[in-house]
N, C-alpha and C positions, 0 to 999 in steps of 0.2 A: 290717509286711508278713506276719508269721507268725501273726497273730491267728486266722485261720481255717484254717490248715493248716501244712504243713511245706514248707520251701524246699529243693529238691534241686539242687545245683550239679554238672553233668556237666563235669568238668575234662578238656578235650580237648587233647591235644598239638598243637603247631604243625603237625607233618607231616600229621596227619589233617585239620586245618582247611584247610591248603593244598590237599590232595587234594579235599576236599568243595567248595571254592570256585573251583577252577582254571578251570572253564568257565562259571561263573555270571556272567551279565551284569547281574544285578539287584541288585548290591551296590555302591551309590554310593561307600562309603568305600574300596572296593578297586578301583574303576574306573581310577584313575590312580596310577601309581607302582609300586614294588616291593611286591608283595603280602606277601611274607615280612616285610619291615621294618614294613609297616603293621600286620600282625597281631601282631607282637612288641610294637609300641608300644601297641596296644589292650589287649593282655594285661597289660602292665606297669601301665597306667592302671586297668583294670577289675578285675583279679583280686583285689586286696585287699578291695574292696567285696563281690564275690561271696562270698569266703571269710568275710567278716564276717557276712553275712546268712544264709548257708546253715546249715540244721539238719543236713543230710547232704551230704557231698561224695563223689562217685564219680569215681575217677580212671580215665579211659578208655585209659590207655597199655596197650600190649600187644594192641591191636586186638580188644578184647572185642566179642562180637556182641550184638545187641539183647537176646536172651533172657537172657544172663548179666548184663547191666546191669540189666534189670528184676528178675531174681531177687535181685541184690545190694540194690537199693532196697527191695524187699519185706522182705528179711531184716533190713535196718537199721531199717526202720519197725516191724517186729514186735518188735524187741529194745529198743525205747525205753520 
């Protein structure tokens, strides 16, 4: 997967995921049931794979804004 570039994993806290998806009706996996429990289960299942393939991981906790996330990605890419 990384033969042509770098993989960046934006690690997003559950609270931010819930806020971003609370009114979204176009997410079939979240359409039925407790969204928090569903997102927790998806994270448990998927996160190990994301971390395994990521060249760079950016933790979004602390409500970072887009510019600071972009700057962090650029900084990490330029230091490789």
